[in-house]
C-alpha positions in Angstrom: 35.3 -16.8 -58.6 38.6 -16.8 -60.4 39.7 -13.1 -60.2 42.0 -11.8 -57.5 41.5 -8.2 -58.7 38.6 -7.1 -60.8 38.4 -3.4 -61.9 35.1 -2.6 -63.6 34.9 0.8 -65.4 37.4 2.2 -62.8 37.5 5.9 -62.7 39.6 8.0 -60.3 39.8 11.8 -59.9 42.0 13.8 -57.6 42.3 17.5 -56.7 45.8 19.0 -56.5 47.0 21.8 -54.2 45.7 24.5 -56.7 42.2 22.9 -56.4 42.4 21.6 -60.0 40.7 18.3 -60.6 42.6 15.7 -62.6 41.3 12.4 -64.2 43.9 9.8 -63.3 42.0 6.7 -64.4 39.2 6.8 -67.0 36.9 3.7 -67.3 39.6 1.0 -66.8 38.5 -2.6 -67.1 41.1 -5.0 -66.0 40.9 -8.3 -64.2 43.9 -10.2 -62.7 43.2 -13.9 -62.0 44.4 -15.7 -58.9 48.0 -16.9 -59.2 49.0 -14.7 -62.2 52.2 -12.7 -62.5 51.1 -9.4 -64.2 53.2 -6.4 -65.0 51.7 -2.9 -65.5 53.6 -0.4 -67.6 53.1 3.2 -68.5 55.0 6.4 -68.6 54.9 8.9 -65.7 51.3 10.1 -65.2 49.8 7.1 -67.0 47.8 6.1 -64.0 49.7 2.9 -63.1 50.5 3.9 -59.5 46.9 5.1 -59.0 45.7 1.7 -60.2 48.0 0.0 -57.7 46.6 2.0 -54.8 43.0 1.2 -55.9 43.9 -2.5 -55.6 44.8 -2.1 -51.9 42.0 0.4 -51.0 44.5 3.1 -50.4 42.6 5.0 -53.0 38.9 4.5 -53.6 37.1 4.7 -57.0 35.5 8.0 -58.1 33.4 5.8 -60.4 33.1 2.1 -61.3 34.3 -0.4 -58.7 37.2 -2.6 -57.7 36.7 -6.1 -56.3 39.7 -7.6 -54.4 39.3 -11.2 -53.5 35.6 -10.7 -54.2 35.3 -7.8 -51.8 34.2 -4.3 -53.0 36.8 -1.8 -51.9 34.0 0.7 -51.2 32.9 -1.4 -48.2 34.5 0.4 -45.3 34.0 -2.4 -42.8 36.1 -4.8 -45.1 39.2 -2.6 -45.5 41.4 -4.8 -43.4 40.1 -8.0 -45.1 41.1 -6.4 -48.4 44.6 -5.4 -47.2 45.2 -8.9 -45.7 44.3 -10.4 -49.0 46.2 -7.9 -51.1 49.3 -6.3 -49.6 51.4 -3.6 -51.1 55.1 -2.8 -51.4 56.2 0.7 -52.2 59.0 2.2 -54.3 61.1 3.4 -51.3 61.5 0.7 -48.6 62.5 3.3 -46.0 58.8 4.4 -46.1 57.7 0.9 -45.1 60.3 -0.1 -42.5 59.3 1.0 -38.9 61.5 -1.0 -36.5 65.2 -0.8 -35.6 65.8 -4.6 -36.0 64.9 -6.6 -39.1 62.9 -9.3 -37.4 61.0 -6.8 -35.4 60.0 -5.0 -38.5 58.8 -8.1 -40.2 56.8 -9.0 -37.0 55.2 -5.5 -36.8 52.0 -6.2 -38.8 51.5 -9.5 -37.2 51.7 -8.0 -33.7 49.0 -5.5 -34.7 46.8 -8.3 -35.9 47.1 -10.0 -32.6 48.8 -13.1 -33.9 50.1 -15.4 -31.1 53.8 -15.0 -30.4 54.7 -18.6 -31.4 52.9 -18.1 -34.8 54.6 -14.7 -35.2 58.0 -16.4 -34.8 57.2 -19.1 -37.3 55.9 -16.6 -39.9 58.8 -14.2 -39.5 61.4 -16.9 -39.8 59.7 -18.4 -42.9 59.3 -15.0 -44.6 62.9 -14.0 -44.0 64.2 -17.3 -45.3 61.9 -17.0 -48.4 63.5 -13.6 -49.3 67.0 -14.7 -48.4 67.3 -12.3 -45.4 67.2 -14.8 -42.4 70.9 -14.3 -41.6 70.2 -10.6 -41.3 67.3 -10.9 -38.8 69.1 -9.2 -36.0 70.6 -6.4 -38.1 69.5 -2.8 -38.1 67.6 -2.0 -41.3 69.3 1.3 -41.9 72.7 -0.5 -42.3 71.3 -2.7 -45.2 71.6 -2.0 -48.9 68.6 -0.8 -50.9 67.9 -4.2 -52.3 68.2 -5.8 -48.9 65.8 -3.2 -47.4 63.3 -4.0 -50.2 63.5 -7.7 -49.5 62.8 -7.0 -45.8 59.8 -4.9 -46.8 58.6 -7.8 -49.0 59.1 -10.2 -46.0 56.9 -7.9 -43.9 54.0 -8.3 -46.2 54.7 -12.0 -46.9 54.5 -12.7 -43.2 50.9 -11.5 -43.4 50.2 -14.4 -45.8 48.5 -12.4 -48.5 47.0 -14.0 -51.6 48.3 -11.1 -53.7 51.2 -8.6 -53.5 51.1 -5.4 -55.5 54.5 -3.7 -55.9 54.7 -0.1 -57.0 58.0 0.3 -58.8 59.9 -1.6 -56.1 63.2 -1.6 -58.0 63.2 2.0 -59.2 65.7 3.1 -56.6 68.0 0.0 -56.8 71.1 -0.9 -58.7 71.1 -3.8 -61.2 72.1 -6.4 -58.5 69.4 -5.2 -56.2 66.8 -5.3 -59.0 67.8 -8.8 -59.9 67.6 -9.9 -56.3 64.1 -8.5 -55.9 62.9 -10.1 -59.1 64.3 -13.4 -58.0 62.3 -13.2 -54.8 59.1 -12.3 -56.7 59.5 -15.3 -58.9 60.0 -17.6 -55.9 56.8 -16.2 -54.2 54.8 -16.7 -57.4 56.1 -20.2 -58.3 56.5 -21.7 -54.8 53.7 -20.0 -52.9 51.3 -19.3 -55.7 51.0 -15.7 -54.7 49.4 -13.3 -57.3 52.0 -10.7 -58.2 51.1 -7.3 -59.7 54.3 -5.5 -60.6 54.2 -1.8 -61.5 57.4 -1.1 -63.4 59.0 1.0 -66.1 61.8 -1.6 -66.7 61.1 -3.6 -69.8 63.5 -6.4 -68.8 61.3 -6.9 -65.7 58.0 -6.8 -67.6 59.1 -9.5 -70.0 59.4 -11.9 -67.0 55.7 -11.6 -66.3 53.0 -13.8 -67.7 51.0 -10.8 -68.8 51.6 -7.1 -69.5 49.0 -4.3 -69.3 49.9 -0.8 -70.6 48.2 2.3 -69.3 48.4 5.7 -70.8 46.5 8.9 -69.7 44.3 6.8 -67.5 43.3 4.4 -70.2 44.1 0.7 -70.7 45.8 0.7 -74.1 47.4 -2.8 -74.5 46.9 -6.0 -72.6 48.4 -9.4 -73.5 51.4 -11.7 -73.1 54.9 -10.1 -73.2 55.5 -11.6 -76.6 52.2 -10.1 -77.9 53.0 -6.6 -76.4 56.7 -6.1 -77.1 56.6 -6.8 -80.8 54.4 -3.7 -81.2 57.4 -1.4 -81.1 55.8 1.5 -83.0 52.8 1.5 -80.6 55.1 1.4 -77.6 57.2 4.3 -78.9 54.0 6.3 -79.3 53.2 5.6 -75.7 56.6 6.8 -74.5 57.9 3.2 -74.0 60.6 1.1 -75.6 60.8 -2.6 -76.5 63.4 -4.8 -74.9 66.9 -4.4 -76.3 66.8 -7.9 -77.9 63.7 -6.8 -80.0 65.3 -3.5 -81.0 68.5 -5.3 -82.1 66.6 -7.8 -84.3 64.6 -5.0 -85.8 67.7 -3.0 -86.6 69.2 -6.0 -88.4 66.0 -6.4 -90.4 66.1 -2.7 -91.5 69.8 -2.4 -92.2 70.8 -6.0 -93.3 67.4 -7.3 -94.5 67.9 -10.2 -92.2 64.3 -11.4 -92.2 64.5 -12.3 -88.5 61.5 -12.9 -86.3 61.6 -10.1 -83.7 59.8 -11.6 -80.8 62.9 -12.7 -79.0 62.4 -11.2 -75.5 65.5 -12.6 -73.7 69.2 -12.5 -74.4 69.2 -16.3 -74.9 66.4 -16.2 -77.5 68.1 -13.3 -79.3 71.4 -15.2 -79.4 69.7 -18.2 -80.8 68.2 -16.1 -83.6 71.5 -14.5 -84.4 73.4 -17.8 -84.4 70.9 -19.3 -86.8 71.0 -16.3 -89.1 74.8 -16.1 -89.1 74.9 -19.8 -90.0 72.5 -19.2 -92.9 69.6 -21.0 -91.3 66.1 -19.8 -90.9 64.6 -18.5 -87.6 
């Protein structure tokens, strides 16, 4: 078995307050292997947050199925096994922080699991060090910045030692520094711990850092590939209410206006700068 998350013909319907039924996911087939860093994009209402909740059994399929670490989420007696294997971090860290001291908050889930105190201390300290928050362990969470709170929330799920962490727009409420700090933590968890990361985001500069990008729209999986494969499809992205990274847009603009003939698959500032330098020197990219 090589899949951490396997969605097979996943369909999800919900009923709103006016008793109207909506189709949030419609026959989505998407597998995420163990150890992959995947980003899921989509405009508002595309179904990406609904997909995230199905990965953690917060929402259950209306049709099809989801396997998490080989466990069908429709098995009610395996819910806690699923959530231990695949933890979730939400957009607003205040909704996930429950204690008045940072280290107590990180320990909360472990205490509920009945983990021995000595092991709790080890896991809490390790998790806080991993996210760069150990020196704040005795602080009150409400005095922290948004980015620091989000790192505490990540430490709380990291202490549970999951195989996978699903993050539902964790940087949406943060400033650029806070966003960068959270992304740095996610890369450390992926590279040093081998944790599968599923990042739901609407920031293109975050998605380009993933190994794989899946794009949802109106409950359907529309695009799926590497960031380089996805972000060169600028017209398709625009039709889905999304944009390409600024580096790609800049190179395309130069091709249109100056007939530069530049390859447009530069996803980072460094790659874009290299292309521009070669072009300005009269070289080929």
